[in-house]
PyMOL CGO cylinders between C-alpha atoms (Angstrom):
from pymol import cmd
from pymol.cgo import CYLINDER

trace = [
    CYLINDER, 7.25, -8.72, -5.44, 7.13, -5.37, -7.23, 0.3, 1, 1, 1, 1, 1, 1,
    CYLINDER, 7.13, -5.37, -7.23, 3.48, -5.09, -6.23, 0.3, 1, 1, 1, 1, 1, 1,
    CYLINDER, 3.48, -5.09, -6.23, 4.27, -5.61, -2.55, 0.3, 1, 1, 1, 1, 1, 1,
    CYLINDER, 4.27, -5.61, -2.55, 7.11, -3.06, -2.71, 0.3, 1, 1, 1, 1, 1, 1,
    CYLINDER, 7.11, -3.06, -2.71, 4.75, -0.47, -4.23, 0.3, 1, 1, 1, 1, 1, 1,
    CYLINDER, 4.75, -0.47, -4.23, 2.02, -1.21, -1.69, 0.3, 1, 1, 1, 1, 1, 1,
    CYLINDER, 2.02, -1.21, -1.69, 4.51, -0.92, 1.18, 0.3, 1, 1, 1, 1, 1, 1,
    CYLINDER, 4.51, -0.92, 1.18, 5.81, 2.36, -0.18, 0.3, 1, 1, 1, 1, 1, 1,
    CYLINDER, 5.81, 2.36, -0.18, 2.30, 3.80, -0.41, 0.3, 1, 1, 1, 1, 1, 1,
    CYLINDER, 2.30, 3.80, -0.41, 1.48, 2.65, 3.11, 0.3, 1, 1, 1, 1, 1, 1,
    CYLINDER, 1.48, 2.65, 3.11, 4.65, 4.24, 4.55, 0.3, 1, 1, 1, 1, 1, 1,
    CYLINDER, 4.65, 4.24, 4.55, 3.88, 7.44, 2.63, 0.3, 1, 1, 1, 1, 1, 1,
    CYLINDER, 3.88, 7.44, 2.63, 0.34, 7.56, 3.99, 0.3, 1, 1, 1, 1, 1, 1,
    CYLINDER, 0.34, 7.56, 3.99, 1.49, 7.11, 7.59, 0.3, 1, 1, 1, 1, 1, 1,
    CYLINDER, 1.49, 7.11, 7.59, 3.90, 10.01, 7.23, 0.3, 1, 1, 1, 1, 1, 1,
    CYLINDER, 3.90, 10.01, 7.23, 1.06, 12.20, 5.90, 0.3, 1, 1, 1, 1, 1, 1,
    CYLINDER, 1.06, 12.20, 5.90, -1.07, 12.63, 9.04, 0.3, 1, 1, 1, 1, 1, 1,
    CYLINDER, -1.07, 12.63, 9.04, -1.91, 8.95, 9.26, 0.3, 1, 1, 1, 1, 1, 1,
    CYLINDER, -1.91, 8.95, 9.26, -4.37, 9.10, 6.36, 0.3, 1, 1, 1, 1, 1, 1,
    CYLINDER, -4.37, 9.10, 6.36, -4.40, 6.23, 3.90, 0.3, 1, 1, 1, 1, 1, 1,
    CYLINDER, -4.40, 6.23, 3.90, -4.55, 7.38, 0.25, 0.3, 1, 1, 1, 1, 1, 1,
    CYLINDER, -4.55, 7.38, 0.25, -7.12, 4.78, -0.79, 0.3, 1, 1, 1, 1, 1, 1,
    CYLINDER, -7.12, 4.78, -0.79, -7.37, 6.10, -4.35, 0.3, 1, 1, 1, 1, 1, 1,
    CYLINDER, -7.37, 6.10, -4.35, -3.60, 5.82, -4.83, 0.3, 1, 1, 1, 1, 1, 1,
    CYLINDER, -3.60, 5.82, -4.83, -3.58, 2.29, -3.45, 0.3, 1, 1, 1, 1, 1, 1,
    CYLINDER, -3.58, 2.29, -3.45, -6.47, 1.22, -5.66, 0.3, 1, 1, 1, 1, 1, 1,
    CYLINDER, -6.47, 1.22, -5.66, -4.84, 2.74, -8.75, 0.3, 1, 1, 1, 1, 1, 1,
    CYLINDER, -4.84, 2.74, -8.75, -1.58, 0.95, -7.96, 0.3, 1, 1, 1, 1, 1, 1,
    CYLINDER, -1.58, 0.95, -7.96, -3.36, -2.35, -7.50, 0.3, 1, 1, 1, 1, 1, 1,
    CYLINDER, -3.36, -2.35, -7.50, -5.21, -1.85, -10.79, 0.3, 1, 1, 1, 1, 1, 1,
    CYLINDER, -5.21, -1.85, -10.79, -1.98, -1.09, -12.68, 0.3, 1, 1, 1, 1, 1, 1,
    CYLINDER, -1.98, -1.09, -12.68, -0.10, -3.94, -11.05, 0.3, 1, 1, 1, 1, 1, 1,
    CYLINDER, -0.10, -3.94, -11.05, -2.80, -6.43, -12.08, 0.3, 1, 1, 1, 1, 1, 1,
    CYLINDER, -2.80, -6.43, -12.08, -1.96, -5.74, -15.70, 0.3, 1, 1, 1, 1, 1, 1,
    CYLINDER, -1.96, -5.74, -15.70, 0.50, -7.73, -17.75, 0.3, 1, 1, 1, 1, 1, 1,
    CYLINDER, 0.50, -7.73, -17.75, 1.37, -4.71, -19.93, 0.3, 1, 1, 1, 1, 1, 1,
    CYLINDER, 1.37, -4.71, -19.93, 4.66, -2.89, -19.35, 0.3, 1, 1, 1, 1, 1, 1,
    CYLINDER, 4.66, -2.89, -19.35, 5.86, 0.56, -20.37, 0.3, 1, 1, 1, 1, 1, 1,
    CYLINDER, 5.86, 0.56, -20.37, 9.47, 0.62, -21.57, 0.3, 1, 1, 1, 1, 1, 1,
    CYLINDER, 9.47, 0.62, -21.57, 11.05, 4.09, -21.70, 0.3, 1, 1, 1, 1, 1, 1,
    CYLINDER, 11.05, 4.09, -21.70, 14.46, 5.32, -22.78, 0.3, 1, 1, 1, 1, 1, 1,
    CYLINDER, 14.46, 5.32, -22.78, 14.80, 2.94, -25.72, 0.3, 1, 1, 1, 1, 1, 1,
    CYLINDER, 14.80, 2.94, -25.72, 17.63, 3.44, -28.21, 0.3, 1, 1, 1, 1, 1, 1,
    CYLINDER, 17.63, 3.44, -28.21, 16.43, 4.91, -31.51, 0.3, 1, 1, 1, 1, 1, 1,
    CYLINDER, 16.43, 4.91, -31.51, 17.51, 1.74, -33.31, 0.3, 1, 1, 1, 1, 1, 1,
    CYLINDER, 17.51, 1.74, -33.31, 15.19, -0.55, -31.31, 0.3, 1, 1, 1, 1, 1, 1,
    CYLINDER, 15.19, -0.55, -31.31, 12.45, -2.21, -33.34, 0.3, 1, 1, 1, 1, 1, 1,
    CYLINDER, 12.45, -2.21, -33.34, 9.57, -4.48, -32.29, 0.3, 1, 1, 1, 1, 1, 1,
    CYLINDER, 9.57, -4.48, -32.29, 11.55, -7.70, -32.68, 0.3, 1, 1, 1, 1, 1, 1,
    CYLINDER, 11.55, -7.70, -32.68, 14.56, -6.38, -30.73, 0.3, 1, 1, 1, 1, 1, 1,
    CYLINDER, 14.56, -6.38, -30.73, 12.25, -5.30, -27.91, 0.3, 1, 1, 1, 1, 1, 1,
    CYLINDER, 12.25, -5.30, -27.91, 10.53, -8.69, -27.87, 0.3, 1, 1, 1, 1, 1, 1,
    CYLINDER, 10.53, -8.69, -27.87, 13.87, -10.53, -27.82, 0.3, 1, 1, 1, 1, 1, 1,
    CYLINDER, 13.87, -10.53, -27.82, 15.13, -8.39, -24.92, 0.3, 1, 1, 1, 1, 1, 1,
    CYLINDER, 15.13, -8.39, -24.92, 12.10, -9.22, -22.75, 0.3, 1, 1, 1, 1, 1, 1,
    CYLINDER, 12.10, -9.22, -22.75, 11.31, -12.80, -23.78, 0.3, 1, 1, 1, 1, 1, 1,
    CYLINDER, 11.31, -12.80, -23.78, 13.64, -14.26, -21.14, 0.3, 1, 1, 1, 1, 1, 1,
    CYLINDER, 13.64, -14.26, -21.14, 11.02, -13.56, -18.45, 0.3, 1, 1, 1, 1, 1, 1,
    CYLINDER, 11.02, -13.56, -18.45, 8.09, -15.37, -20.01, 0.3, 1, 1, 1, 1, 1, 1,
    CYLINDER, 8.09, -15.37, -20.01, 5.95, -15.46, -23.11, 0.3, 1, 1, 1, 1, 1, 1,
    CYLINDER, 5.95, -15.46, -23.11, 5.73, -12.03, -24.72, 0.3, 1, 1, 1, 1, 1, 1,
    CYLINDER, 5.73, -12.03, -24.72, 2.39, -11.79, -26.51, 0.3, 1, 1, 1, 1, 1, 1,
    CYLINDER, 2.39, -11.79, -26.51, 3.16, -8.40, -28.08, 0.3, 1, 1, 1, 1, 1, 1,
    CYLINDER, 3.16, -8.40, -28.08, 6.07, -5.99, -28.17, 0.3, 1, 1, 1, 1, 1, 1,
    CYLINDER, 6.07, -5.99, -28.17, 5.69, -2.64, -29.88, 0.3, 1, 1, 1, 1, 1, 1,
    CYLINDER, 5.69, -2.64, -29.88, 7.96, 0.37, -30.25, 0.3, 1, 1, 1, 1, 1, 1,
    CYLINDER, 7.96, 0.37, -30.25, 5.93, 3.56, -30.67, 0.3, 1, 1, 1, 1, 1, 1,
    CYLINDER, 5.93, 3.56, -30.67, 6.78, 5.43, -33.85, 0.3, 1, 1, 1, 1, 1, 1,
    CYLINDER, 6.78, 5.43, -33.85, 6.32, 9.10, -34.70, 0.3, 1, 1, 1, 1, 1, 1,
    CYLINDER, 6.32, 9.10, -34.70, 3.54, 9.50, -37.28, 0.3, 1, 1, 1, 1, 1, 1,
    CYLINDER, 3.54, 9.50, -37.28, 5.24, 12.26, -39.23, 0.3, 1, 1, 1, 1, 1, 1,
    CYLINDER, 5.24, 12.26, -39.23, 8.88, 11.14, -39.28, 0.3, 1, 1, 1, 1, 1, 1,
    CYLINDER, 8.88, 11.14, -39.28, 8.44, 7.37, -38.98, 0.3, 1, 1, 1, 1, 1, 1,
    CYLINDER, 8.44, 7.37, -38.98, 11.21, 7.30, -36.34, 0.3, 1, 1, 1, 1, 1, 1,
    CYLINDER, 11.21, 7.30, -36.34, 11.02, 5.73, -32.91, 0.3, 1, 1, 1, 1, 1, 1,
    CYLINDER, 11.02, 5.73, -32.91, 9.74, 7.96, -30.13, 0.3, 1, 1, 1, 1, 1, 1,
    CYLINDER, 9.74, 7.96, -30.13, 12.05, 6.18, -27.65, 0.3, 1, 1, 1, 1, 1, 1,
    CYLINDER, 12.05, 6.18, -27.65, 9.46, 4.15, -25.80, 0.3, 1, 1, 1, 1, 1, 1,
    CYLINDER, 9.46, 4.15, -25.80, 7.29, 1.09, -26.26, 0.3, 1, 1, 1, 1, 1, 1,
    CYLINDER, 7.29, 1.09, -26.26, 5.09, -1.52, -24.64, 0.3, 1, 1, 1, 1, 1, 1,
    CYLINDER, 5.09, -1.52, -24.64, 5.56, -5.20, -23.87, 0.3, 1, 1, 1, 1, 1, 1,
    CYLINDER, 5.56, -5.20, -23.87, 2.59, -7.48, -23.12, 0.3, 1, 1, 1, 1, 1, 1,
    CYLINDER, 2.59, -7.48, -23.12, 3.09, -10.74, -21.23, 0.3, 1, 1, 1, 1, 1, 1,
    CYLINDER, 3.09, -10.74, -21.23, 0.87, -13.78, -20.92, 0.3, 1, 1, 1, 1, 1, 1,
    CYLINDER, 0.87, -13.78, -20.92, 0.80, -13.40, -17.12, 0.3, 1, 1, 1, 1, 1, 1,
    CYLINDER, 0.80, -13.40, -17.12, 1.12, -10.77, -14.42, 0.3, 1, 1, 1, 1, 1, 1,
    CYLINDER, 1.12, -10.77, -14.42, 3.85, -12.83, -12.72, 0.3, 1, 1, 1, 1, 1, 1,
    CYLINDER, 3.85, -12.83, -12.72, 6.07, -12.73, -15.81, 0.3, 1, 1, 1, 1, 1, 1,
    CYLINDER, 6.07, -12.73, -15.81, 5.48, -9.00, -16.18, 0.3, 1, 1, 1, 1, 1, 1,
    CYLINDER, 5.48, -9.00, -16.18, 6.38, -8.41, -12.53, 0.3, 1, 1, 1, 1, 1, 1,
    CYLINDER, 6.38, -8.41, -12.53, 9.58, -10.42, -12.92, 0.3, 1, 1, 1, 1, 1, 1,
    CYLINDER, 9.58, -10.42, -12.92, 10.54, -8.38, -16.00, 0.3, 1, 1, 1, 1, 1, 1,
    CYLINDER, 10.54, -8.38, -16.00, 9.99, -5.08, -14.15, 0.3, 1, 1, 1, 1, 1, 1,
    CYLINDER, 9.99, -5.08, -14.15, 12.20, -6.19, -11.29, 0.3, 1, 1, 1, 1, 1, 1,
    CYLINDER, 12.20, -6.19, -11.29, 14.97, -7.46, -13.55, 0.3, 1, 1, 1, 1, 1, 1,
    CYLINDER, 14.97, -7.46, -13.55, 15.00, -4.90, -16.39, 0.3, 1, 1, 1, 1, 1, 1,
    CYLINDER, 15.00, -4.90, -16.39, 14.26, -1.52, -14.79, 0.3, 1, 1, 1, 1, 1, 1,
    CYLINDER, 14.26, -1.52, -14.79, 17.46, 0.53, -14.89, 0.3, 1, 1, 1, 1, 1, 1,
    CYLINDER, 17.46, 0.53, -14.89, 19.33, -1.98, -17.07, 0.3, 1, 1, 1, 1, 1, 1,
    CYLINDER, 19.33, -1.98, -17.07, 21.31, -1.28, -20.22, 0.3, 1, 1, 1, 1, 1, 1,
    CYLINDER, 21.31, -1.28, -20.22, 19.63, -2.04, -23.53, 0.3, 1, 1, 1, 1, 1, 1,
    CYLINDER, 19.63, -2.04, -23.53, 21.55, -1.16, -26.67, 0.3, 1, 1, 1, 1, 1, 1,
    CYLINDER, 21.55, -1.16, -26.67, 23.71, 1.36, -24.84, 0.3, 1, 1, 1, 1, 1, 1,
    CYLINDER, 23.71, 1.36, -24.84, 20.90, 3.19, -23.03, 0.3, 1, 1, 1, 1, 1, 1,
    CYLINDER, 20.90, 3.19, -23.03, 19.43, 2.73, -19.56, 0.3, 1, 1, 1, 1, 1, 1,
    CYLINDER, 19.43, 2.73, -19.56, 15.77, 1.75, -19.87, 0.3, 1, 1, 1, 1, 1, 1,
    CYLINDER, 15.77, 1.75, -19.87, 12.92, 2.49, -17.48, 0.3, 1, 1, 1, 1, 1, 1,
    CYLINDER, 12.92, 2.49, -17.48, 10.46, -0.36, -17.04, 0.3, 1, 1, 1, 1, 1, 1,
    CYLINDER, 10.46, -0.36, -17.04, 7.16, -0.04, -15.19, 0.3, 1, 1, 1, 1, 1, 1,
    CYLINDER, 7.16, -0.04, -15.19, 3.60, -1.29, -15.33, 0.3, 1, 1, 1, 1, 1, 1,
    CYLINDER, 3.60, -1.29, -15.33, 1.70, 0.61, -18.01, 0.3, 1, 1, 1, 1, 1, 1,
    CYLINDER, 1.70, 0.61, -18.01, -1.14, 2.85, -16.90, 0.3, 1, 1, 1, 1, 1, 1,
    CYLINDER, -1.14, 2.85, -16.90, -4.48, 2.79, -18.65, 0.3, 1, 1, 1, 1, 1, 1,
    CYLINDER, -4.48, 2.79, -18.65, -5.01, 5.67, -21.02, 0.3, 1, 1, 1, 1, 1, 1,
    CYLINDER, -5.01, 5.67, -21.02, -7.74, 8.08, -20.12, 0.3, 1, 1, 1, 1, 1, 1,
    CYLINDER, -7.74, 8.08, -20.12, -10.10, 9.24, -22.86, 0.3, 1, 1, 1, 1, 1, 1,
    CYLINDER, -10.10, 9.24, -22.86, -9.14, 12.61, -24.34, 0.3, 1, 1, 1, 1, 1, 1,
    CYLINDER, -9.14, 12.61, -24.34, -11.78, 15.27, -24.68, 0.3, 1, 1, 1, 1, 1, 1,
    CYLINDER, -11.78, 15.27, -24.68, -11.30, 17.88, -27.39, 0.3, 1, 1, 1, 1, 1, 1,
    CYLINDER, -11.30, 17.88, -27.39, -12.97, 21.20, -26.84, 0.3, 1, 1, 1, 1, 1, 1,
    CYLINDER, -12.97, 21.20, -26.84, -16.75, 21.25, -26.70, 0.3, 1, 1, 1, 1, 1, 1,
    CYLINDER, -16.75, 21.25, -26.70, -17.41, 18.26, -28.96, 0.3, 1, 1, 1, 1, 1, 1,
    CYLINDER, -17.41, 18.26, -28.96, -20.59, 16.47, -28.07, 0.3, 1, 1, 1, 1, 1, 1,
    CYLINDER, -20.59, 16.47, -28.07, -21.47, 12.96, -29.07, 0.3, 1, 1, 1, 1, 1, 1,
    CYLINDER, -21.47, 12.96, -29.07, -25.22, 13.65, -29.16, 0.3, 1, 1, 1, 1, 1, 1,
    CYLINDER, -25.22, 13.65, -29.16, -25.14, 16.20, -32.02, 0.3, 1, 1, 1, 1, 1, 1,
]
cmd.load_cgo(trace, "trace")
């Protein structure tokens, strides 16, 4: 359902922009929506991996839940990722949990985007 809403939104947006269809945007959305990995933002500082897993396990089997920690301080950075065993369960969790209260804070839930490789300066791999 979330996938169809996103696709419809992109289609409406493209029609309003001179009738051109943003194919790249649509393909990127489809690629992200075919993932079973979710981004969870706005987490309370007290949230740990198990608390995150418990909060999202009502929508299907959670294969991994991880709160991202700061390397230097060891404290939560306020976001994490939840992996489901299926895209359907992930989609249901997005629809149900986005904008909901978790531990006193409103969380943002969306399909996670793939990370792009980072390039640092002029480093070359063939040196």
